[in-house]
C-alpha positions, 0 to 999 in steps of 0.5 A: 611585167618582165619576169626578170623584174619580179622580186622572186624567192630563190632556190638552188635545185641542184644542191646535192645535199638536199634530198629525200624529205628535206628536198620536198619540204624546201620545194613545198615551202617555196610553192606555198609562196609563189608559182615561179621561183628563181634558180641559179640557171633559170626559173622553176615553175612550181604550180601544176596549171602553170607547169602544164601551160609551159609544157604544152606551149610549142614556143617552149623547146627542150634546151639540151644544147643550152644545158651543155653550154652552161656546163662549158661544152660547145663542141665535140662528141657530146655536143654533136650526139646531143644535137642529133638526138630526139630530145633536141628536135621539134616539129616535123623532124621530131615527129619523124624520128618519134614515129620510127620508135612508136610501134615498139612502145604502144600498149599492145606491144608492151602487153606482149612483153609482160609474161617475159617481165614476170620471168625476169623479176622471178629470176632476179628475186629467187636467189634472195627470196629466203634471205629476208634482206636485200640491197634492192638497187643492185639486186633488182632495180638496176638489172630489171629495166636493162633486161627489159630493154635488152629484150626489146632490142633482141640483145638479151645477153648484153643487159649489163652493158646497156645499164652502164651506158644508160647511167653514163649517157644521162650524165649530160643532164646532171650538171657536172660534165666538167668532171665526167665529160671524158667518161660520157664521150667514151660511152657515146662512142662505145654505144654507137659502135655497138649499135652500128654492128647490131644493125649490120647483123640484123640486116643479114639475120633479121628477127622480130626485135626493135633493131631488126625493125629499124634495120629494115627501114628506109626513111632514115639513114643509119646514123639516125637509126643508131641515134634512135636506138641509143636514145632507147638505151639511155632513156629506158633503163636508169629512169625505171631503175630509179622509179622502182627503187623509190617505189620500194622505199615508199612502200617500206616507209608505208607498210600498211600500203604494201600490205594492202597491195599484197591483199589486193593485187588489182590495186597495182595500176593505181599503186604505180600511179601513186608512186610516180606522183609522189616521188617523180624521178624527173623532178625538173623538166627543162624548157627554153623560150624560143620567143617572148612568151606571156604567162599569167601576165608575166613576159618570159623573155626569149632564151629564158630557161624554165624548169617545170617542177613535177615534184610540186606540180604532182602535189598541188593541193588544187588538184590532189586532195591531201597531196602529202599523203601516200595512198595507193587507193587514190583515183589517179590524175595525170601527173607530170613525171613522164612530161607532157606534150610532144616530148611526153616519154615514149616509154611510159607504158613500158615503165609502168608495166615494169613497175606494175609487174614488180610490185605485184610479184614482190608484195605478197612475197615480202610481208612486213617490208621495212628499211634495213638501214639508211637509204642513200639518195642520189642527186635531184638533178637529171634522174633522181636515183636511189644509190642504195636501198637496204630492205628486210622482210619476214620470211615465213 
């Protein structure tokens, strides 16, 4: 049976008004009916097993250029930079680019950053520690990841720049380029000019940072090295910011779990896995069929866009017992938050380390953590962020 011939329920997953609990309720209802649903740009794959099959299949590619076309962008700086980027490549070209970055994101490399991460968290928290309340996004969640990436790149004083560029560059996946194209183009040009300058500086005065390592490389040309560094900037900041903010929101809404973590900091690793399972900040990961693909006796025609839904796959009752319960003692199972296969997030170890260190530091210092007003959710397209998270705690 052809996918296009199936009578499927529909869901508009880019509706900006459906966020938070309503977002999960709508998706969970849909997932109870079907493993695949129709959307306005393609089809959403809702079940974990089917989602894994799509992400593993080498005939499925990341449709970055197709997503631009859907937004009316077919040429110009945004098209050119996306076409050259890591996400669009596949096979050996993708592996060749990814190999350049891999050593900086191994578990061993990440462990070396942990002491500095602890210092950064303390530096951000100390000014508000005795106040008993904070707007968490702007105070901690937004600056911390850009500071971590700045450490990695050896540009510590420029963390705010990296944070701004990351947010702007991620606009290509938010399906609103009609409104933001000029801003994104400016960010691309600013970031690339900045990185070209840093490459030249490191060739004269190398250090032990990632830019210095790439500046000493000979396998790629400068344009490719700049594209890779820009990929680190765009992919390593607002993603972790969003996951950290959602994590603190979840703990504020589940105070018994926060108290448990404060008492048992050894649960930090499991706590992070539960946060990324329960509220993935990439609810949908897009793929496009490069040829006809058969999945569950359904023919998915070439050029069909599929959106693999981590938000439902991570709560699939076939894998997770009582999946709607937020429980940091749960034995972790692999989740789809960081993707799967060749495009698995290269910065996953670093993101986890940032979350672990933040949770471990903050839990014993914020007893009775609770919401101090209504949190403001961002859209569920692209990176699912928190725009505002007012928190309060008891000062003792």
